[in-house]
Z-matrix of the N, CA and C atoms (Angstrom, degrees):
N
C 1 1.459
C 2 1.526 1 108.14
N 3 1.288 2 115.71 1 135.48
C 4 1.467 3 120.90 2 -176.36
C 5 1.522 4 111.67 3 -87.66
N 6 1.304 5 114.01 4 158.87
C 7 1.458 6 120.37 5 174.63
C 8 1.507 7 112.59 6 77.41
N 9 1.299 8 115.17 7 -161.93
C 10 1.451 9 121.17 8 178.36
C 11 1.509 10 114.46 9 116.03
N 12 1.321 11 117.48 10 -10.57
C 13 1.455 12 119.57 11 -178.73
C 14 1.527 13 111.42 12 -58.39
N 15 1.321 14 116.38 13 -39.14
C 16 1.466 15 121.45 14 179.14
C 17 1.525 16 111.38 15 -97.95
N 18 1.321 17 115.80 16 21.40
C 19 1.461 18 121.76 17 179.25
C 20 1.531 19 111.09 18 56.58
N 21 1.334 20 116.22 19 32.90
C 22 1.469 21 123.98 20 176.98
C 23 1.531 22 113.40 21 61.71
N 24 1.310 23 117.25 22 21.61
C 25 1.460 24 121.09 23 -179.82
C 26 1.526 25 113.73 24 -69.68
N 27 1.333 26 117.48 25 -12.51
C 28 1.460 27 118.71 26 176.27
C 29 1.531 28 110.61 27 -61.27
N 30 1.313 29 117.41 28 -24.26
C 31 1.458 30 120.07 29 178.21
C 32 1.521 31 111.49 30 -71.71
N 33 1.321 32 116.95 31 -23.98
C 34 1.467 33 120.09 32 172.88
C 35 1.529 34 109.89 33 -68.83
N 36 1.328 35 115.83 34 -35.81
C 37 1.467 36 119.93 35 176.32
C 38 1.523 37 109.39 36 -62.48
N 39 1.332 38 116.56 37 -44.59
C 40 1.463 39 120.60 38 178.18
C 41 1.525 40 111.01 39 -62.15
N 42 1.330 41 117.13 40 -36.85
C 43 1.469 42 120.29 41 179.50
C 44 1.526 43 111.06 42 -65.55
N 45 1.316 44 117.54 43 -36.39
C 46 1.465 45 120.71 44 176.75
C 47 1.527 46 109.83 45 -61.45
N 48 1.327 47 116.71 46 -44.90
C 49 1.467 48 120.12 47 177.84
C 50 1.525 49 110.13 48 -60.66
N 51 1.328 50 117.52 49 -42.79
C 52 1.467 51 121.02 50 177.60
C 53 1.526 52 110.95 51 -60.16
N 54 1.325 53 116.33 52 -43.79
C 55 1.468 54 120.69 53 -179.35
C 56 1.532 55 111.38 54 -62.52
N 57 1.322 56 116.26 55 -41.68
C 58 1.467 57 119.60 56 178.14
C 59 1.525 58 110.15 57 -64.81
N 60 1.321 59 116.96 58 -38.44
C 61 1.466 60 119.55 59 177.12
C 62 1.528 61 111.69 60 -62.08
N 63 1.328 62 117.52 61 -36.37
C 64 1.470 63 120.35 62 176.07
C 65 1.532 64 110.50 63 -65.33
N 66 1.319 65 116.92 64 -39.76
C 67 1.472 66 120.31 65 177.24
C 68 1.525 67 109.53 66 -60.68
N 69 1.332 68 116.33 67 -44.93
C 70 1.466 69 121.06 68 178.90
C 71 1.524 70 109.92 69 -60.69
N 72 1.313 71 115.57 70 -47.96
C 73 1.461 72 121.13 71 -177.62
C 74 1.524 73 112.05 72 -60.71
N 75 1.312 74 117.06 73 -39.24
C 76 1.467 75 121.33 74 -175.99
C 77 1.523 76 113.31 75 -92.64
N 78 1.312 77 118.03 76 2.42
C 79 1.457 78 120.82 77 -173.95
C 80 1.522 79 113.78 78 -51.60
N 81 1.311 80 117.92 79 -44.87
C 82 1.464 81 121.08 80 -175.99
C 83 1.521 82 113.69 81 -95.55
N 84 1.322 83 116.71 82 6.91
C 85 1.461 84 120.51 83 -176.43
C 86 1.529 85 111.59 84 -68.74
N 87 1.308 86 114.63 85 140.53
C 88 1.473 87 120.81 86 174.53
C 89 1.527 88 110.57 87 -108.44
N 90 1.345 89 116.07 88 7.73
C 91 1.461 90 119.00 89 174.18
C 92 1.516 91 108.25 90 -60.94
N 93 1.310 92 116.18 91 152.65
C 94 1.457 93 121.55 92 -175.94
C 95 1.526 94 111.31 93 -103.23
N 96 1.334 95 115.03 94 146.68
C 97 1.462 96 120.22 95 173.36
C 98 1.526 97 109.05 96 -90.66
N 99 1.327 98 117.31 97 -171.04
C 100 1.466 99 120.97 98 -177.22
C 101 1.527 100 113.27 99 -67.28
N 102 1.339 101 116.74 100 -13.21
C 103 1.468 102 120.78 101 178.07
C 104 1.523 103 111.70 102 -102.07
N 105 1.339 104 116.33 103 13.74
C 106 1.462 105 124.17 104 179.70
C 107 1.536 106 112.27 105 62.08
N 108 1.338 107 114.91 106 32.65
C 109 1.458 108 121.55 107 175.87
C 110 1.523 109 108.93 108 -108.81
N 111 1.322 110 116.63 109 150.33
C 112 1.463 111 120.21 110 175.60
C 113 1.524 112 109.29 111 -58.56
N 114 1.339 113 116.82 112 138.33
C 115 1.458 114 118.64 113 175.62
C 116 1.527 115 110.64 114 -78.93
N 117 1.317 116 116.79 115 -19.15
C 118 1.460 117 120.66 116 177.85
C 119 1.513 118 111.41 117 -79.88
N 120 1.326 119 115.63 118 144.18
C 121 1.463 120 120.68 119 177.21
C 122 1.520 121 112.21 120 -84.47
N 123 1.327 122 116.04 121 -22.00
C 124 1.471 123 122.71 122 179.76
C 125 1.530 124 112.09 123 59.33
N 126 1.352 125 114.51 124 41.03
C 127 1.454 126 119.48 125 175.74
C 128 1.526 127 109.61 126 -69.71
N 129 1.326 128 117.00 127 151.30
C 130 1.470 129 119.11 128 176.43
C 131 1.530 130 110.87 129 -67.49
N 132 1.316 131 115.28 130 160.67
C 133 1.461 132 122.25 131 -177.55
C 134 1.528 133 111.86 132 -53.85
N 135 1.319 134 117.36 133 -38.09
C 136 1.460 135 121.72 134 -178.60
C 137 1.536 136 111.51 135 -59.17
N 138 1.301 137 117.30 136 -40.87
C 139 1.465 138 121.03 137 179.22
C 140 1.524 139 110.03 138 -70.85
N 141 1.316 140 117.45 139 -42.95
C 142 1.462 141 120.81 140 178.81
C 143 1.529 142 110.56 141 -60.61
N 144 1.312 143 117.62 142 -37.37
C 145 1.465 144 120.47 143 177.12
C 146 1.525 145 110.82 144 -63.39
N 147 1.317 146 117.63 145 -37.78
C 148 1.471 147 120.66 146 176.57
C 149 1.526 148 110.59 147 -66.23
N 150 1.325 149 117.08 148 -39.26
C 151 1.459 150 121.18 149 176.80
C 152 1.528 151 109.84 150 -61.40
N 153 1.327 152 116.85 151 -41.74
C 154 1.463 153 120.82 152 178.82
C 155 1.521 154 110.74 153 -63.71
N 156 1.321 155 117.06 154 -40.71
C 157 1.470 156 120.95 155 175.95
C 158 1.524 157 110.19 156 -60.79
N 159 1.325 158 115.76 157 -42.46
C 160 1.468 159 120.44 158 -179.78
C 161 1.520 160 111.05 159 -61.75
N 162 1.319 161 117.17 160 -41.42
C 163 1.465 162 120.60 161 179.61
C 164 1.522 163 110.21 162 -59.33
N 165 1.318 164 117.21 163 -43.21
C 166 1.464 165 120.82 164 179.38
C 167 1.522 166 110.45 165 -60.47
N 168 1.325 167 116.94 166 -47.68
C 169 1.463 168 121.44 167 -178.70
C 170 1.533 169 110.91 168 -65.20
N 171 1.308 170 117.39 169 -41.26
C 172 1.469 171 121.25 170 -179.63
C 173 1.521 172 110.23 171 -65.08
N 174 1.318 173 117.67 172 -41.02
C 175 1.476 174 120.77 173 178.42
C 176 1.541 175 110.33 174 -63.79
N 177 1.322 176 116.56 175 -39.03
C 178 1.465 177 119.89 176 176.30
C 179 1.532 178 109.77 177 -65.06
N 180 1.325 179 117.16 178 -43.35
C 181 1.467 180 120.75 179 179.44
C 182 1.528 181 110.76 180 -60.55
N 183 1.316 182 117.38 181 -40.52
C 184 1.465 183 120.96 182 178.82
C 185 1.526 184 110.54 183 -62.13
N 186 1.334 185 116.92 184 -41.27
C 187 1.464 186 120.43 185 177.82
C 188 1.527 187 110.71 186 -65.71
N 189 1.330 188 117.28 187 -39.74
C 190 1.455 189 121.05 188 178.61
C 191 1.520 190 110.89 189 -61.67
N 192 1.319 191 116.19 190 -46.71
C 193 1.464 192 120.54 191 -179.82
C 194 1.527 193 110.18 192 -62.67
N 195 1.323 194 117.18 193 -40.06
C 196 1.464 195 120.63 194 179.09
C 197 1.521 196 111.15 195 -62.46
N 198 1.315 197 116.95 196 -43.86
C 199 1.463 198 120.00 197 179.66
C 200 1.528 199 110.57 198 -62.73
N 201 1.331 200 116.72 199 -44.92
C 202 1.472 201 120.80 200 178.55
C 203 1.523 202 109.83 201 -63.38
N 204 1.318 203 116.76 202 -41.71
C 205 1.454 204 122.53 203 178.57
C 206 1.530 205 110.79 204 -56.40
N 207 1.333 206 116.31 205 -46.70
C 208 1.465 207 120.25 206 -179.02
C 209 1.529 208 111.41 207 -64.95
N 210 1.316 209 116.65 208 -39.09
C 211 1.466 210 119.36 209 178.31
C 212 1.526 211 110.28 210 -66.37
N 213 1.307 212 116.90 211 -48.02
C 214 1.469 213 120.75 212 -177.74
C 215 1.522 214 112.23 213 -67.12
N 216 1.320 215 116.80 214 -26.25
C 217 1.468 216 120.81 215 178.98
C 218 1.523 217 112.56 216 -85.14
N 219 1.333 218 115.69 217 -7.30
C 220 1.454 219 119.42 218 -179.70
C 221 1.517 220 114.04 219 84.81
N 222 1.323 221 117.47 220 7.94
C 223 1.462 222 121.04 221 179.15
C 224 1.525 223 111.89 222 -80.72
N 225 1.306 224 116.98 223 -23.19
C 226 1.462 225 122.97 224 174.65
C 227 1.520 226 107.91 225 -123.55
N 228 1.313 227 115.76 226 147.51
C 229 1.455 228 120.86 227 170.37
C 230 1.518 229 108.76 228 -91.94
N 231 1.300 230 116.44 229 176.78
C 232 1.464 231 120.78 230 -178.15
C 233 1.523 232 111.93 231 -60.37
N 234 1.330 233 116.70 232 -41.60
C 235 1.460 234 119.88 233 -178.67
C 236 1.530 235 111.56 234 -66.41
N 237 1.333 236 116.66 235 -46.52
C 238 1.468 237 118.77 236 179.84
C 239 1.527 238 110.92 237 -68.17
N 240 1.340 239 116.83 238 -32.58
C 241 1.463 240 119.73 239 174.99
C 242 1.520 241 110.25 240 -57.37
N 243 1.334 242 115.78 241 -50.85
C 244 1.460 243 120.31 242 -177.99
C 245 1.524 244 111.90 243 -64.89
N 246 1.331 245 117.19 244 -38.65
C 247 1.467 246 120.49 245 177.92
C 248 1.521 247 111.19 246 -64.63
N 249 1.318 248 116.72 247 -47.29
C 250 1.466 249 120.52 248 -178.62
C 251 1.528 250 111.17 249 -68.50
N 252 1.327 251 116.68 250 -35.28
C 253 1.470 252 119.99 251 176.46
C 254 1.523 253 109.37 252 -59.46
N 255 1.324 254 114.86 253 -46.19
C 256 1.467 255 119.83 254 -178.91
C 257 1.527 256 110.54 255 -64.40
N 258 1.325 257 118.05 256 -42.00
C 259 1.461 258 122.31 257 -179.23
C 260 1.532 259 112.42 258 -67.89
N 261 1.318 260 116.88 259 -43.86
C 262 1.456 261 121.15 260 -170.03
C 263 1.522 262 115.09 261 -94.18
N 264 1.324 263 116.36 262 -25.49
C 265 1.468 264 118.48 263 -171.17
C 266 1.514 265 112.48 264 -114.54
N 267 1.307 266 116.59 265 -44.50
C 268 1.458 267 118.39 266 -179.57
C 269 1.496 268 107.35 267 -77.95
């Protein structure tokens, strides 16, 4: 199994991005939760656009941490680190 330098915490970063995507998806929902409240936050478009920007940045950060993790764990060498960084992040 690859990685492990950061104790696989980069997957927590990915989970945050997933959670924000659920907020975006449910923003306009009028479905009710167990307290009979809308599950949607009904944020204006401007806020949802910022959330979408955040998801992009968080996904990039998760990829960055993964690449560093592989290098620090010895799963990638310096050359493959730089190649994969260029392919996945730039």
